[in-house]
N, C-alpha and C positions, 0 to 999 in steps of 0.2 A: 544578064540582067541583075539588076540589084533592087532592093527595096529600102524605104526609108523610114525613119522612126520620129513622129513628131514631138515636139517639146512636150507634151501630155504623157509621151510613153505609146502611143498608139502605133503599131505596126499593121499595115493590111496585108492580106493574105494572098500568094498569087495565085491566079487561075487555075495552077496544077500544082496540087499538093507535094509532088516527088521532087519539086526545084529547091536547091540548096540556096542558102542566104547567109550575108555575112554583116555584122552591126560595125557601123561607124560612128565614131564618139562625135558628137558636137563640138565645135571649135570652142576653146576657152577664152575669156574675156581677159584683156591685159596683154602685155608683153615683157620682155628681158628689158634690162638698161644698165650695159654695163657702164663703168665709170672707173677711171684712175684715181683711188683714193690718196696714194703719195708715189713718190720715187726718194729713194733715199742713198748715198754713197758712201762706204766708212772704209779708211785705211786697215788692209788686211797684216797682221802683225808679219805675215812672210812675204809681203810686197804685193803691190796690185790694190787692187778697189773691190770691197764687197759690194755688189749694187743691189737693191732689192725694190720691186715694183708691188704696189699691193693693189688689185683689182677688187670690183665689188659687183655684184649684180644687184641693183638697186630699184630693179624693177619688181613686178609682181608673177612672173611666169620664169620657169626653166629656161636656158638658152636654148634647149633642145639638140645642140650639136656643139662639137668642140670648134676651135678657133685659135687663130694665131695672136701672139702679143710681140711686137718689136720694140727693140730699145734703139734709139739713134744716137749720133754724135753730132752735134753742131749743126743740125736739121731738124726743123720744127716741121712735123709731116702735115699734110693738108687734107688728108683721109683715106679712105681704104684704098689701095693700089698703090700708095706712096710708099715706096720702099728705098727711097735715097736717103744714104746714110745710114742706114740699118746696120747695126752692128753686132746684134745679137737678137734671137728670136726664142720665143716658147711656143709649145703647143698646149694649150689646156683643154681638158675635157669639159662637159657642160657644167655650168653653176647654175645652182638651185638658187631662186630667188631669195634676196637677205643675206646671200653668203659671201664671205670674203677669201680670196686666195692670195698667199704671198709668192711671188715669183723671185727666184735670185741667182745670180750668176756671179763669177769671177772675172774680173777685167785685170789683165795683165801687161807688162810692157811690151808684150810679145802678140797682145789679144789683134790680130790681123792688122797691125798698122795703126791702130788706133790710138794707141799710146806709145808711139815710138819714140823714145828717148837715145840719144846719142851717148852711149857709154865712152867714147873717146875724148870727150870735152871733159872740162874739169867739173862742169856744172850744167845741168840741163832739166828742163822741167818741160811738161807738155799739160795744156789745161784744155777742158773740152766742156761743153754744155750739153747734159744728157735730156732726152724726152722719150717718152713712152706713148704708145698708141695700141689700146686694144682692138682685137678683131681689126688687124690691119689688111684684110684680104676682103673683107665686109661681106660674111657669110651669114652672120647672126641678124636675123631683123628685129630691129629696134625703133623706137619713136625718136631717139635721141642719140645722134653720132657724135654731136659737139664735146660730150664729157668723154669719150672715148682717147682723147688726147691730152697729154698734160697741159695745162693753162700757162705754166712757166717753166722754165727747164732748171736741172740742177749744175750747179757748176762744180766740177771734181778736178783733180791736180796730181800727178804723178811726177816724181822726181827720180834722177838717176842718183848713184851713189857718186858722192865726190872724189877727186883723185888720191885725198887723204886718208880713206879706210883702209884698213881698221882701225881708226883712232878712237875706239869707244872707251878708253880707259886713259887716265893721265899717264899711265906707263908706256902708252902707245902712241904718245903725242909727237909730232915731227917737230924739230927745232924750226922757228921762225926766224928768216934771215932778215937784218935790220934793214928797215923802209921797203919790205917786202911783204905786202899784203897776202892772206891766205883766204879763199873762198870756199866756204863749207856749206852743207845744205843737209838736212834731215830727211832722208827718203824713204825712212820706214818708222814706225810707232816705236818708240824706244831708243832710237838711233841718238848716241851723244856723240860731240864732236871735241876734241881737247888739242 
């Protein structure tokens, strides 16, 4: 058995005073509203990309439970349950109303084949478009799921080292034969080719 308390705070008595009872809080008005604030990628000095996804609960209630956020390569997700093309995921705890969380990961050439470049070629690069989806499994009850997915993708590129590395100083430069072009690329921040 249970007893209810009305909005005025009145709780009726049980017919038998020896009965125990539990108070249940009234439901709160409002709801969480998760949104992707931004997705950014920057070269890592040691190779690969540092990816940051900023998420925000712009609703007026706590999310109440944790949820997944997925990072996708070359696939714009259609909504909860669409995990096609997911290359990374994070598990976030509940987020209070108005709070922002930044999720980061490192994407390398060996990241599950996502950025597979062929080191045997003199020059190779891979370009991908990244998307993010908050609450990718649909466990948070919210009124607006449309803003859980990035509206536009973020283009990223990784390049392999060229066949002339380590040529980062003029003293390491290789001779160029007459009428034989050399193809170089910058595969790391600060890479120099001579």
